[in-house]
N, CA and C atoms as a LAMMPS dump frame, in Angstrom:
ITEM: TIMESTEP
0
ITEM: NUMBER OF ATOMS
498
ITEM: BOX BOUNDS ff ff ff
-5.0000000000000000e+02 5.0000000000000000e+02
-5.0000000000000000e+02 5.0000000000000000e+02
-5.0000000000000000e+02 5.0000000000000000e+02
ITEM: ATOMS id mol type element x y z
1 1 1 N -401.486 -45.078 194.565
2 1 2 C -402.271 -45.947 195.421
3 1 3 C -401.316 -46.671 196.374
4 2 1 N -401.535 -46.588 197.693
5 2 2 C -400.655 -47.282 198.635
6 2 3 C -400.677 -48.787 198.402
7 3 1 N -399.54 -49.42 198.71
8 3 2 C -399.442 -50.867 198.474
9 3 3 C -400.365 -51.662 199.392
10 4 1 N -400.36 -51.348 200.669
11 4 2 C -401.151 -52.111 201.641
12 4 3 C -402.31 -51.259 202.132
13 5 1 N -403.428 -51.404 201.471
14 5 2 C -404.614 -50.627 201.81
15 5 3 C -405.405 -51.386 202.868
16 6 1 N -405.88 -50.659 203.861
17 6 2 C -406.734 -51.268 204.876
18 6 3 C -408.14 -50.692 204.75
19 7 1 N -409.087 -51.407 205.302
20 7 2 C -410.483 -50.97 205.254
21 7 3 C -410.652 -49.612 205.944
22 8 1 N -409.84 -49.356 206.97
23 8 2 C -409.937 -48.092 207.702
24 8 3 C -409.558 -46.893 206.834
25 9 1 N -408.737 -47.109 205.813
26 9 2 C -408.328 -46.013 204.934
27 9 3 C -409.436 -45.619 203.952
28 10 1 N -410.413 -46.478 203.783
29 10 2 C -411.499 -46.213 202.841
30 10 3 C -412.562 -45.339 203.489
31 11 1 N -412.926 -44.289 202.812
32 11 2 C -414.011 -43.434 203.279
33 11 3 C -415.254 -43.765 202.461
34 12 1 N -416.368 -44.017 203.124
35 12 2 C -417.646 -44.257 202.457
36 12 3 C -418.479 -42.994 202.643
37 13 1 N -418.985 -42.472 201.534
38 13 2 C -419.78 -41.247 201.592
39 13 3 C -420.815 -41.277 200.475
40 14 1 N -421.757 -40.331 200.569
41 14 2 C -422.778 -40.216 199.524
42 14 3 C -422.153 -39.732 198.224
43 15 1 N -422.658 -40.257 197.145
44 15 2 C -422.279 -39.819 195.809
45 15 3 C -422.695 -38.362 195.634
46 16 1 N -421.833 -37.571 195.018
47 16 2 C -422.191 -36.19 194.686
48 16 3 C -422.228 -36.062 193.165
49 17 1 N -422.763 -34.962 192.712
50 17 2 C -422.856 -34.75 191.263
51 17 3 C -421.465 -34.767 190.612
52 18 1 N -420.451 -34.32 191.342
53 18 2 C -419.09 -34.31 190.808
54 18 3 C -418.501 -35.718 190.67
55 19 1 N -419.116 -36.719 191.306
56 19 2 C -418.624 -38.102 191.251
57 19 3 C -419.207 -38.902 190.093
58 20 1 N -420.236 -38.378 189.444
59 20 2 C -420.964 -39.173 188.445
60 20 3 C -420.048 -39.722 187.354
61 21 1 N -419.173 -38.908 186.812
62 21 2 C -418.299 -39.364 185.719
63 21 3 C -417.354 -40.461 186.201
64 22 1 N -416.762 -40.285 187.38
65 22 2 C -415.824 -41.29 187.902
66 22 3 C -416.522 -42.624 188.145
67 23 1 N -417.731 -42.587 188.687
68 23 2 C -418.489 -43.821 188.927
69 23 3 C -418.845 -44.479 187.598
70 24 1 N -419.296 -43.681 186.638
71 24 2 C -419.639 -44.236 185.331
72 24 3 C -418.436 -44.928 184.694
73 25 1 N -417.281 -44.278 184.712
74 25 2 C -416.101 -44.867 184.065
75 25 3 C -415.588 -46.099 184.809
76 26 1 N -415.689 -46.115 186.132
77 26 2 C -415.315 -47.319 186.877
78 26 3 C -416.268 -48.459 186.51
79 27 1 N -417.555 -48.159 186.423
80 27 2 C -418.531 -49.18 186.012
81 27 3 C -418.256 -49.697 184.613
82 28 1 N -417.831 -48.82 183.715
83 28 2 C -417.474 -49.25 182.354
84 28 3 C -416.332 -50.262 182.377
85 29 1 N -415.381 -50.063 183.29
86 29 2 C -414.258 -51.008 183.419
87 29 3 C -414.718 -52.343 183.997
88 30 1 N -415.695 -52.3 184.898
89 30 2 C -416.128 -53.504 185.607
90 30 3 C -417.18 -54.308 184.849
91 31 1 N -418.18 -53.619 184.311
92 31 2 C -419.333 -54.283 183.712
93 31 3 C -419.197 -54.311 182.199
94 32 1 N -418.313 -55.159 181.724
95 32 2 C -418.057 -55.283 180.287
96 32 3 C -418.899 -56.405 179.701
97 33 1 N -418.965 -56.461 178.398
98 33 2 C -419.724 -57.541 177.755
99 33 3 C -419.069 -58.886 178.027
100 34 1 N -417.758 -58.918 178.239
101 34 2 C -417.083 -60.177 178.591
102 34 3 C -417.512 -60.637 179.974
103 35 1 N -417.675 -59.686 180.897
104 35 2 C -418.062 -60.028 182.26
105 35 3 C -419.503 -60.514 182.3
106 36 1 N -420.387 -59.781 181.655
107 36 2 C -421.799 -60.143 181.685
108 36 3 C -422.548 -59.401 180.594
109 37 1 N -423.027 -60.101 179.582
110 37 2 C -423.774 -59.425 178.522
111 37 3 C -424.99 -58.657 179.035
112 38 1 N -425.696 -59.178 180.035
113 38 2 C -426.89 -58.479 180.508
114 38 3 C -426.531 -57.225 181.295
115 39 1 N -425.466 -57.277 182.112
116 39 2 C -425.056 -56.081 182.853
117 39 3 C -424.49 -55.033 181.908
118 40 1 N -423.707 -55.474 180.945
119 40 2 C -423.111 -54.564 179.984
120 40 3 C -424.214 -53.795 179.252
121 41 1 N -425.277 -54.488 178.944
122 41 2 C -426.399 -53.878 178.223
123 41 3 C -427.046 -52.785 179.054
124 42 1 N -427.111 -52.946 180.355
125 42 2 C -427.846 -52.007 181.189
126 42 3 C -426.97 -50.956 181.872
127 43 1 N -425.65 -51.107 181.847
128 43 2 C -424.791 -50.104 182.49
129 43 3 C -424.638 -48.913 181.556
130 44 1 N -425.237 -47.805 181.925
131 44 2 C -425.065 -46.574 181.157
132 44 3 C -425.228 -45.391 182.101
133 45 1 N -424.95 -44.206 181.581
134 45 2 C -424.978 -43.008 182.434
135 45 3 C -426.371 -42.718 182.979
136 46 1 N -427.411 -43.184 182.292
137 46 2 C -428.772 -42.933 182.767
138 46 3 C -429.094 -43.744 184.018
139 47 1 N -428.503 -44.92 184.137
140 47 2 C -428.678 -45.724 185.354
141 47 3 C -428.231 -44.925 186.569
142 48 1 N -427.056 -44.349 186.472
143 48 2 C -426.486 -43.618 187.601
144 48 3 C -427.287 -42.353 187.89
145 49 1 N -427.56 -41.571 186.867
146 49 2 C -428.26 -40.303 187.096
147 49 3 C -429.686 -40.517 187.593
148 50 1 N -430.357 -41.551 187.097
149 50 2 C -431.715 -41.835 187.561
150 50 3 C -431.711 -42.194 189.048
151 51 1 N -430.8 -43.075 189.45
152 51 2 C -430.715 -43.461 190.863
153 51 3 C -430.28 -42.274 191.72
154 52 1 N -429.327 -41.503 191.231
155 52 2 C -428.845 -40.331 191.959
156 52 3 C -429.976 -39.33 192.172
157 53 1 N -430.794 -39.12 191.152
158 53 2 C -431.891 -38.156 191.259
159 53 3 C -433.041 -38.653 192.11
160 54 1 N -433.247 -39.973 192.18
161 54 2 C -434.402 -40.491 192.92
162 54 3 C -434.053 -40.952 194.335
163 55 1 N -432.876 -41.513 194.533
164 55 2 C -432.486 -42.074 195.84
165 55 3 C -431.042 -41.736 196.175
166 56 1 N -430.676 -40.457 196.131
167 56 2 C -429.259 -40.117 196.28
168 56 3 C -428.665 -40.556 197.612
169 57 1 N -429.493 -40.676 198.662
170 57 2 C -428.95 -41.131 199.947
171 57 3 C -428.574 -42.607 199.913
172 58 1 N -428.996 -43.321 198.873
173 58 2 C -428.63 -44.736 198.706
174 58 3 C -427.606 -44.922 197.582
175 59 1 N -426.964 -43.845 197.193
176 59 2 C -425.898 -43.887 196.189
177 59 3 C -424.607 -43.509 196.897
178 60 1 N -423.724 -44.475 197.067
179 60 2 C -422.526 -44.302 197.882
180 60 3 C -421.266 -44.55 197.064
181 61 1 N -420.186 -43.929 197.508
182 61 2 C -418.878 -44.194 196.905
183 61 3 C -417.888 -44.557 198.005
184 62 1 N -416.902 -45.35 197.618
185 62 2 C -415.751 -45.638 198.473
186 62 3 C -414.604 -44.822 197.907
187 63 1 N -413.953 -44.081 198.778
188 63 2 C -412.889 -43.19 198.348
189 63 3 C -411.611 -43.559 199.088
190 64 1 N -410.502 -43.531 198.363
191 64 2 C -409.192 -43.8 198.936
192 64 3 C -408.259 -42.692 198.46
193 65 1 N -407.713 -41.953 199.384
194 65 2 C -406.811 -40.839 199.048
195 65 3 C -407.429 -39.907 198.006
196 66 1 N -408.723 -39.602 198.17
197 66 2 C -409.385 -38.668 197.282
198 66 3 C -409.816 -39.242 195.943
199 67 1 N -409.616 -40.537 195.744
200 67 2 C -409.973 -41.174 194.473
201 67 3 C -411.089 -42.204 194.688
202 68 1 N -412.091 -42.191 193.818
203 68 2 C -413.198 -43.14 193.934
204 68 3 C -412.723 -44.514 193.481
205 69 1 N -412.873 -45.497 194.379
206 69 2 C -412.418 -46.856 194.079
207 69 3 C -413.558 -47.872 194.146
208 70 1 N -414.769 -47.397 194.457
209 70 2 C -415.912 -48.297 194.516
210 70 3 C -417.198 -47.5 194.657
211 71 1 N -418.307 -48.2 194.432
212 71 2 C -419.609 -47.553 194.543
213 71 3 C -420.672 -48.593 194.818
214 72 1 N -421.773 -48.132 195.401
215 72 2 C -422.977 -48.936 195.59
216 72 3 C -424.151 -48.025 195.277
217 73 1 N -425.045 -48.513 194.423
218 73 2 C -426.203 -47.73 194.012
219 73 3 C -427.456 -48.53 194.333
220 74 1 N -428.312 -47.959 195.156
221 74 2 C -429.507 -48.675 195.562
222 74 3 C -430.757 -47.827 195.437
223 75 1 N -431.876 -48.479 195.669
224 75 2 C -433.167 -47.806 195.649
225 75 3 C -434.115 -48.589 196.551
226 76 1 N -435.292 -48.043 196.765
227 76 2 C -436.312 -48.77 197.528
228 76 3 C -437.571 -48.896 196.687
229 77 1 N -438.355 -49.913 197.015
230 77 2 C -439.592 -50.19 196.289
231 77 3 C -440.671 -50.472 197.314
232 78 1 N -441.793 -49.79 197.169
233 78 2 C -442.961 -50.073 198.005
234 78 3 C -444.043 -50.607 197.096
235 79 1 N -444.473 -51.833 197.377
236 79 2 C -445.499 -52.466 196.549
237 79 3 C -446.879 -52.167 197.134
238 80 1 N -447.797 -51.931 196.226
239 80 2 C -449.178 -51.697 196.644
240 80 3 C -449.71 -52.954 197.334
241 81 1 N -450.51 -52.788 198.357
242 81 2 C -451.105 -53.889 199.124
243 81 3 C -450.062 -54.745 199.842
244 82 1 N -448.905 -54.171 200.13
245 82 2 C -447.881 -54.891 200.878
246 82 3 C -447.399 -53.994 202.008
247 83 1 N -447.243 -54.573 203.177
248 83 2 C -446.743 -53.81 204.321
249 83 3 C -445.222 -53.675 204.255
250 84 1 N -444.598 -54.404 203.38
251 84 2 C -443.146 -54.419 203.309
252 84 3 C -442.607 -53.362 202.367
253 85 1 N -441.484 -52.8 202.759
254 85 2 C -440.712 -51.919 201.893
255 85 3 C -439.441 -52.696 201.536
256 86 1 N -439.132 -52.743 200.259
257 86 2 C -437.994 -53.515 199.78
258 86 3 C -436.848 -52.589 199.392
259 87 1 N -435.641 -53.038 199.663
260 87 2 C -434.45 -52.357 199.184
261 87 3 C -433.907 -53.14 198.007
262 88 1 N -433.374 -52.453 197.036
263 88 2 C -432.801 -53.121 195.873
264 88 3 C -431.407 -52.553 195.656
265 89 1 N -430.41 -53.395 195.842
266 89 2 C -429.035 -53.016 195.533
267 89 3 C -428.873 -53.225 194.036
268 90 1 N -428.892 -52.132 193.294
269 90 2 C -428.901 -52.203 191.837
270 90 3 C -427.502 -52.471 191.296
271 91 1 N -426.501 -51.776 191.834
272 91 2 C -425.12 -51.918 191.369
273 91 3 C -424.166 -51.814 192.544
274 92 1 N -423.134 -52.634 192.525
275 92 2 C -422.013 -52.486 193.453
276 92 3 C -420.768 -52.871 192.677
277 93 1 N -419.748 -52.062 192.799
278 93 2 C -418.513 -52.331 192.08
279 93 3 C -417.315 -51.771 192.815
280 94 1 N -416.214 -52.499 192.738
281 94 2 C -414.967 -52.093 193.384
282 94 3 C -413.831 -52.28 192.392
283 95 1 N -412.943 -51.322 192.363
284 95 2 C -411.8 -51.373 191.455
285 95 3 C -411.039 -52.698 191.615
286 96 1 N -410.656 -53.32 190.499
287 96 2 C -409.877 -54.563 190.571
288 96 3 C -408.624 -54.357 191.432
289 97 1 N -408.343 -55.369 192.237
290 97 2 C -407.2 -55.297 193.138
291 97 3 C -407.571 -54.831 194.531
292 98 1 N -408.762 -54.258 194.673
293 98 2 C -409.193 -53.779 195.991
294 98 3 C -410.373 -54.574 196.534
295 99 1 N -410.801 -55.601 195.811
296 99 2 C -411.958 -56.368 196.269
297 99 3 C -411.691 -57.047 197.613
298 100 1 N -410.489 -57.51 197.839
299 100 2 C -410.183 -58.243 199.077
300 100 3 C -409.928 -57.314 200.27
301 101 1 N -409.875 -56.016 200.039
302 101 2 C -409.604 -55.055 201.105
303 101 3 C -410.835 -54.817 201.973
304 102 1 N -412.007 -55.057 201.43
305 102 2 C -413.23 -54.867 202.195
306 102 3 C -414.045 -53.662 201.773
307 103 1 N -413.715 -53.067 200.622
308 103 2 C -414.475 -51.906 200.157
309 103 3 C -415.929 -52.283 199.885
310 104 1 N -416.149 -53.431 199.265
311 104 2 C -417.513 -53.88 198.979
312 104 3 C -418.305 -54.086 200.261
313 105 1 N -417.685 -54.721 201.235
314 105 2 C -418.35 -54.968 202.519
315 105 3 C -418.699 -53.639 203.202
316 106 1 N -417.759 -52.713 203.179
317 106 2 C -417.991 -51.424 203.83
318 106 3 C -419.103 -50.645 203.113
319 107 1 N -419.107 -50.68 201.781
320 107 2 C -420.17 -50.034 201.006
321 107 3 C -421.522 -50.671 201.327
322 108 1 N -421.568 -52.014 201.296
323 108 2 C -422.839 -52.7 201.54
324 108 3 C -423.337 -52.439 202.965
325 109 1 N -422.433 -52.46 203.941
326 109 2 C -422.843 -52.225 205.338
327 109 3 C -423.5 -50.856 205.498
328 110 1 N -422.914 -49.844 204.872
329 110 2 C -423.489 -48.498 204.975
330 110 3 C -424.828 -48.427 204.243
331 111 1 N -424.897 -49.047 203.076
332 111 2 C -426.153 -49.056 202.327
333 111 3 C -427.241 -49.765 203.125
334 112 1 N -426.916 -50.905 203.715
335 112 2 C -427.885 -51.666 204.521
336 112 3 C -428.357 -50.838 205.711
337 113 1 N -427.443 -50.158 206.385
338 113 2 C -427.803 -49.305 207.523
339 113 3 C -428.795 -48.229 207.084
340 114 1 N -428.532 -47.6 205.952
341 114 2 C -429.416 -46.541 205.453
342 114 3 C -430.779 -47.103 205.057
343 115 1 N -430.797 -48.287 204.477
344 115 2 C -432.07 -48.895 204.095
345 115 3 C -432.895 -49.238 205.329
346 116 1 N -432.243 -49.768 206.359
347 116 2 C -432.948 -50.077 207.607
348 116 3 C -433.556 -48.795 208.184
349 117 1 N -432.786 -47.704 208.167
350 117 2 C -433.294 -46.419 208.665
351 117 3 C -434.506 -45.944 207.866
352 118 1 N -434.606 -46.36 206.6
353 118 2 C -435.745 -45.978 205.753
354 118 3 C -436.91 -46.97 205.862
355 119 1 N -436.787 -47.973 206.711
356 119 2 C -437.883 -48.912 206.915
357 119 3 C -437.881 -50.116 205.989
358 120 1 N -436.772 -50.373 205.315
359 120 2 C -436.677 -51.54 204.437
360 120 3 C -436.667 -52.804 205.285
361 121 1 N -437.432 -53.798 204.841
362 121 2 C -437.506 -55.074 205.564
363 121 3 C -436.797 -56.204 204.833
364 122 1 N -436.525 -56.032 203.545
365 122 2 C -435.82 -57.057 202.778
366 122 3 C -435.018 -56.38 201.664
367 123 1 N -433.773 -56.82 201.496
368 123 2 C -432.936 -56.31 200.408
369 123 3 C -432.836 -57.389 199.338
370 124 1 N -432.999 -56.965 198.107
371 124 2 C -432.934 -57.862 196.954
372 124 3 C -431.734 -57.457 196.099
373 125 1 N -431.034 -58.446 195.59
374 125 2 C -429.947 -58.204 194.637
375 125 3 C -430.119 -59.187 193.492
376 126 1 N -429.436 -58.916 192.39
377 126 2 C -429.354 -59.933 191.349
378 126 3 C -427.964 -59.868 190.738
379 127 1 N -427.491 -61.004 190.316
380 127 2 C -426.2 -61.113 189.65
381 127 3 C -426.241 -62.348 188.775
382 128 1 N -425.339 -62.417 187.82
383 128 2 C -425.26 -63.608 186.973
384 128 3 C -424.915 -64.828 187.817
385 129 1 N -425.509 -65.967 187.517
386 129 2 C -425.209 -67.202 188.226
387 129 3 C -423.741 -67.578 188.069
388 130 1 N -423.123 -67.197 186.954
389 130 2 C -421.713 -67.506 186.707
390 130 3 C -420.759 -66.58 187.454
391 131 1 N -421.27 -65.53 188.059
392 131 2 C -420.43 -64.568 188.774
393 131 3 C -420.112 -65.121 190.162
394 132 1 N -419.155 -66.07 190.203
395 132 2 C -418.824 -66.742 191.464
396 132 3 C -418.372 -65.765 192.537
397 133 1 N -417.546 -64.799 192.158
398 133 2 C -417.067 -63.82 193.139
399 133 3 C -418.243 -63.022 193.7
400 134 1 N -419.159 -62.612 192.83
401 134 2 C -420.326 -61.859 193.282
402 134 3 C -421.228 -62.685 194.181
403 135 1 N -421.502 -63.913 193.774
404 135 2 C -422.355 -64.8 194.584
405 135 3 C -421.72 -65.029 195.953
406 136 1 N -420.414 -65.288 195.983
407 136 2 C -419.719 -65.498 197.257
408 136 3 C -419.747 -64.236 198.123
409 137 1 N -419.562 -63.073 197.497
410 137 2 C -419.623 -61.82 198.235
411 137 3 C -420.992 -61.665 198.903
412 138 1 N -422.056 -61.881 198.143
413 138 2 C -423.396 -61.685 198.699
414 138 3 C -423.713 -62.724 199.772
415 139 1 N -423.229 -63.942 199.625
416 139 2 C -423.411 -64.944 200.691
417 139 3 C -422.741 -64.478 201.978
418 140 1 N -421.537 -63.891 201.867
419 140 2 C -420.824 -63.394 203.051
420 140 3 C -421.578 -62.242 203.711
421 141 1 N -422.382 -61.526 202.955
422 141 2 C -423.173 -60.423 203.503
423 141 3 C -424.472 -60.921 204.131
424 142 1 N -424.731 -62.238 204.019
425 142 2 C -425.922 -62.818 204.649
426 142 3 C -427.052 -63.164 203.705
427 143 1 N -426.868 -62.964 202.408
428 143 2 C -427.923 -63.303 201.448
429 143 3 C -428.023 -64.819 201.301
430 144 1 N -429.256 -65.286 201.105
431 144 2 C -429.482 -66.703 200.832
432 144 3 C -430.709 -66.811 199.928
433 145 1 N -431.306 -67.968 199.873
434 145 2 C -432.483 -68.194 199.04
435 145 3 C -432.187 -67.834 197.576
436 146 1 N -431.112 -68.425 197.072
437 146 2 C -430.657 -68.128 195.713
438 146 3 C -431.616 -68.719 194.688
439 147 1 N -432.047 -67.874 193.777
440 147 2 C -432.883 -68.285 192.649
441 147 3 C -432.136 -67.916 191.378
442 148 1 N -432.159 -68.794 190.403
443 148 2 C -431.483 -68.483 189.146
444 148 3 C -432.484 -67.993 188.115
445 149 1 N -432.035 -67.032 187.322
446 149 2 C -432.83 -66.513 186.218
447 149 3 C -432.204 -66.986 184.92
448 150 1 N -432.995 -67.041 183.904
449 150 2 C -432.475 -67.374 182.584
450 150 3 C -432.503 -66.105 181.74
451 151 1 N -431.349 -65.732 181.205
452 151 2 C -431.262 -64.617 180.271
453 151 3 C -430.928 -65.21 178.913
454 152 1 N -431.652 -64.802 177.934
455 152 2 C -431.41 -65.296 176.579
456 152 3 C -431.212 -64.101 175.661
457 153 1 N -430.441 -64.3 174.611
458 153 2 C -430.23 -63.238 173.643
459 153 3 C -430.451 -63.782 172.247
460 154 1 N -430.82 -62.903 171.368
461 154 2 C -430.95 -63.216 169.947
462 154 3 C -430.175 -62.143 169.209
463 155 1 N -429.073 -62.506 168.611
464 155 2 C -428.24 -61.565 167.882
465 155 3 C -428.843 -61.359 166.502
466 156 1 N -429.494 -60.228 166.317
467 156 2 C -430.193 -59.959 165.066
468 156 3 C -429.234 -59.698 163.914
469 157 1 N -428.027 -59.254 164.199
470 157 2 C -427.077 -59.031 163.105
471 157 3 C -426.685 -60.359 162.463
472 158 1 N -426.595 -61.427 163.248
473 158 2 C -426.29 -62.749 162.671
474 158 3 C -427.489 -63.278 161.892
475 159 1 N -428.699 -63.03 162.392
476 159 2 C -429.911 -63.471 161.698
477 159 3 C -430.033 -62.757 160.357
478 160 1 N -429.777 -61.46 160.367
479 160 2 C -429.854 -60.675 159.137
480 160 3 C -428.826 -61.17 158.129
481 161 1 N -427.599 -61.419 158.59
482 161 2 C -426.535 -61.899 157.71
483 161 3 C -426.903 -63.26 157.11
484 162 1 N -427.444 -64.142 157.935
485 162 2 C -427.827 -65.468 157.461
486 162 3 C -428.944 -65.366 156.425
487 163 1 N -429.916 -64.487 156.676
488 163 2 C -431.04 -64.322 155.771
489 163 3 C -430.558 -63.783 154.417
490 164 1 N -429.602 -62.849 154.45
491 164 2 C -429.074 -62.276 153.216
492 164 3 C -428.279 -63.282 152.4
493 165 1 N -427.704 -64.279 153.057
494 165 2 C -426.894 -65.249 152.317
495 165 3 C -427.728 -66.422 151.795
496 166 1 N -429 -66.498 152.194
497 166 2 C -429.873 -67.602 151.705
498 166 3 C -430.3 -67.405 150.277
């Protein structure tokens, strides 16, 4: 990997079937249970293949010297009785150390362009409220109207253990 990477060196292209494993493994490095329990729970190979099979033109990779260093996976949603078509950026990830190079911005810009071409009028994203880097990234892309969600978990293995010790 070159020491001084520029945004111009990054190629953004559609995900191909040969990229699925590389994208999955990069996501495994990025979306860990330490980073976000809810993302870790939902990041699996079916996420990628489902999006690839349904909206492959909205599944993009960032490539540097022939190596995948980032990805953006999106889809569109048309609601019944609504004139609006929505875009949903489901996943975006960039290899650690390359976030400041602009790979995320370049991926998002291409995804947004493609969504506009498909008639999308609003793009929706979600991220953990604690993900300061993610929130700041999306603000720089023009997102606003931040709403927080509450995610709760119940660890059944601890409940079972406690019940057995009573």
